[in-house]
N, C-alpha and C positions, 0 to 999 in steps of 0.2 A: 123397528123394521128397516132393513137395508134393501135398496133396489139393486138388482143385478141385471146386467145387460149382456147380450151375446147374440149368436145367431138366433133369429126368430123373435118372438114377442118377449119383452122384458117381464120379469116377475119379481116379486118381493120375497126376500129371504127372512123367515121368521126367526127371532131370537127367543129360545125357549125360556130364558130368564125373564123376559118382558111380556111375552105373548101367550104363554101357556100357564094354565092352572097346574097345581101340584099333581104329578102322576098322570098327566094327559098330554099326549103329543099326537099330532095328525101325521100319519105315516106318509101321506102324499107330500106334505111340507118337508118332512125329513128327507125324502128322496130328491127334492129339489136342492137341498143344502149339501148333502153328502153325495156330491155328483162330480164326476170328472177325475182327472189325475189326482191321486192323494200322495203328498210329498212328505216323507220323514225329514223334518228340519234338523240340521246339524246343531250340536252343542259345541261351539268353538272354544279352544283353549289358547292361552298365550304361551310365551316361551317358558314361563315358570309352571305351566300346566294349571294355572288358575283359569276360571271361566272367563272368556272374553265376550262380554255382553255386547260390545260395540260390533264385533265381527258377526256375531249371531244375528243381531238386529239388521245389519247391512244385507246379509243374505236373504232374510225374510223380505225386506223392502224390494230388493232386486227381483225376487221371484214374483212378487205381486205386480211390480211395474212391467214385467214381461208377460203378464196375462193370466196368472193364477189368481182368480178373483171369485167372488160369490157366484155360484152356479156353474163355474168352470174350474173347479179344483178345491182341494182341502189341504190344510197344513196340519201335520202331526208333530206335536212337541214332545220331547223327552221320551221317545220310543226307543227301540233298539238302535235305529239309525241315528238317534241322538245320544247314544252312549249311556243310557240310563243305568246300566249295571255298574258303571264307574263313577256315578254321581251320588253325593249324599242327598238325603231327603230335602234339606234346605236348598241345595243347588238345584234340584229338580224344580222346586217351587219357584226359585228366582229366575231360572231360564224360562219356565212357563210364562211367568209375568212378562219377561222381555219379548217373547214371541207374540203373546196376545196383544201387548201394547203396540208392537211394530205392525201387526196386521191391522189394527185400528178399525175393525169392522169391515174391512175390504175383502177379507176371505175368512171362511169359517176355520176355527182351530179346534182340533181334538187334542187332549192331553193324555199321554200315556201314564197309566197307573199300575203297570205290571209290577209284581213283587212277590216275595215269599212271606211277608208279614202282613196279615190282614189289616192291622191298624194303619200301616203305611199306605196300603191301597186305598183305604177309606180317607186318609189324610190327603192324598193326591186328588181323589174325586171331589172332596170338599174344596180343595184349592182351586180346581177347575171351575167349580160353581161360583166361588167367590170372585174369581178373575173375570167371569163373564165369557169363558170359553163355551163353544157350542156343545161339546160333549167330552166324554172320557172313554178311553180304550183300555181294557184289561182282559186277561184270560184267567183260567183257574190257577191256583197256586202251583208251584213247581218245587223241585228237589224231592219232596215227598210226592209220589204220584197221587194225583187226585182221584177221588171216586165221584160218581154222579151226585151223591148226597153232599159231599164236601163242596163240590162246585156250586151246587144250587144254594147251599148255605152262604157261601162267599158272595155270590151275586145278590142274594136277598139282603145280606147285611149292608152292602154298598148302596143298594137301592133305598133301603130304609134310612140310611145315614145321610142321604141327599134329598133334595126336593124337586129340582127341575132339570137337572143336567141329563142330556141324552147319553145313553150307554151303548157302546159298540162292543159286542161279544167277540173275543179274539180266540180262535181255535189254534192253540199252540201245540199241535199234536206231536211235534218233535221233542217236547219235554216229557213225553211218556203217557199222557192222557189225551185221547182223541175223542172229542165230543161226538156222540152219535146224533143222528137226526132227531130221534125221539127226545134226547136231552136238550137239544136246541129248541124244540117245541116247548119244553117246560120253561126254559129261560125266557123265551119270548112272551110268556104269560106275565112277566113283570112289565108293567106298562111303559116304562122308559127304556127297556131293552129294545131298541128300534133299528139296530144295524148289526151285521155280522161281517167281520173281516175274515174271509173264508178261504181255507185251503183244506185239502184232505189227502192222505197218502194213497187213496183209491180214486182214480179218475172218475169212475162211475158214480161214486158217492158224492164227489164234488158237483157233478152236473145235476144229480137229483136234488142236492141241497139247494142250489140256486133256484131250480124250478119250484121246489116245495115252499121256499120262504120268500120269494121275491115280492109277493103281495103284502107280506107282513113286516118286511125289514129291507133296509137299504143294503144290498149285497155288494160287498167290496172285494174284488178279486185280489188274492195274495198268492196266486199259484202260477202266474204268467199265462193265464187263459183269458186274457182280456176280451177277445172276440166272443168266445162261447159265453162268458159271463154276461156280456151285453145282450147277446142274442136271446138269452133266457130271462132277461129282465133285470140284470144287475145294473148298478148305478155308478160304478167307478172302479179304479184299480190302483194298487200301490206301485209307485215308480220312483226309483232313485235317479234315473236319467234326467227327469224333469228338474232336479235340483240344479243341474248345470245347463240344461237346454229345455226350458219349459215350452218353448214354441213347438218343438217337435212332438211332444206328447199331446199338446193341444191340437195339433193338426191331425194326429191319430184319433183323438177323441171326437173331433168334428166328423170324421169319416164314420166312426161308430154310430154317432147320433144320426147320421144320414142313412145308415143301413148299408153302407158300402163296405161290407166285411172283407171282401177280397183285397181291396186297396189298403184297408186298415192293417190286415195281417201282413201284407207286403212291407209296410213301414216298420212294423214290430220286428219282422224277420231281419230287415236290413240294418237296423240300428240297435234296438233293445236287446236282441239276442247276442251280438258280439260283446256289447257292454256287460251283459249279465254273465257271459261265459268267463270274461276276465275277472269279474268280481268273485265268481265261484272258485276260480283258480287261486285267488288271493286268500279266500276264507280258509284254505287248507294250510296257509302259511301264518296268518294272524287272524284270530277268530272274532272279528267284529265287522259291522256293516260300514262304518264311517271312513276307514283309511283310504279306500279307493276313491270315494266321493270327495274327500278333502283334497287328495292329490289332484283330481280332475279340476276342481275349482281353482286351485293354484295355477294349473296349466292354462287356465282361462283368465288369469289375472285377478281372481277374486279370493277373499279370505277363506282359508281352509284350516290351517294350523296343525299342531302336533297331536299325537294320540297318547292317552294315558295307559299305564300298565293295566293288564298284561299285553295289550296290543302294541303295535309299532307303526311307524310311518313306512311308506314304500321306499325302497332303495332307489338309487339313481337309475339302475338298470330296469327296475319295474316301472318307474315313471316314464322312461323312454318307450317301453312297450305299450304303456297306456296311451301316451301321446300318439303313437302310430295308429292305435285303434280309434281314438277320437278323430284324427285326421281322416281316416278311411271312411268313417260313418258320416262325416261332414259337420262335426261340431264347430260352430262359429266362435270367434273371439279367442282362439288359441294364441298365446303370446310366446 
């Protein structure tokens, strides 16, 4: 057990590998762990495009030193923001180990297991369990559009192949299969499916989903509706801005926890929205999540590194535009 401190009374963060019997997790404990800004950690590469474990480790340590700790944030390893589609299975395992070891129990780590091959999804889930990560994130298979039955079979297979790891359900509706609320109900019957990384192409469905499942799962916003998610009982949200400026998202999180939703939304509007708009613009030029984040880190004097094919680094003109945005929203430490 790890003690977490923050505003209010300290609490203890349970480790599912040490504190839970097989297939039992207390949802109230889960909600205290999967809480706050959730940061997709970068997988850094060196000039030869080999994995740079030193740079990856340094970014994790900086994020934790600047406030993303147990009860106030979560780290996500080898997700889309960590370039998992450009990594081999062995690289995904090795980077996961680096991030878990760098966190050293100071912040919970979820490991991305997304994939098209069920055996590889299971392998990543078992890797997460062996490394002592808190949980694993994955969605239905893709390329072939999933059915409800295919999706349930996949989640059941991963659940049965592991013993104690927490499972975050990831609704990747942009891949062609959008989980219905009834389907999520079925998945949550698996005892260790205890969280949903939630977005929906329909705003009303998004809101009804948070309200419907917030007592049974840690609901993590992946739609940019941080305020509504929290108002309805959600426990956290995905943010790439916190990779470069964790203090800002932590300030927003404190306002959410205090129920000052107007002030929280004002902060999101002022900084997260311009940052997200630029990232959206860049997605149309190179289709990955990491190039903008890596460029921003380098503008702050931290390791970012190059991108693997088919993506690319930002041009000098794009970096200048990004610098202007970072200056305007007040990012510290620009060099």
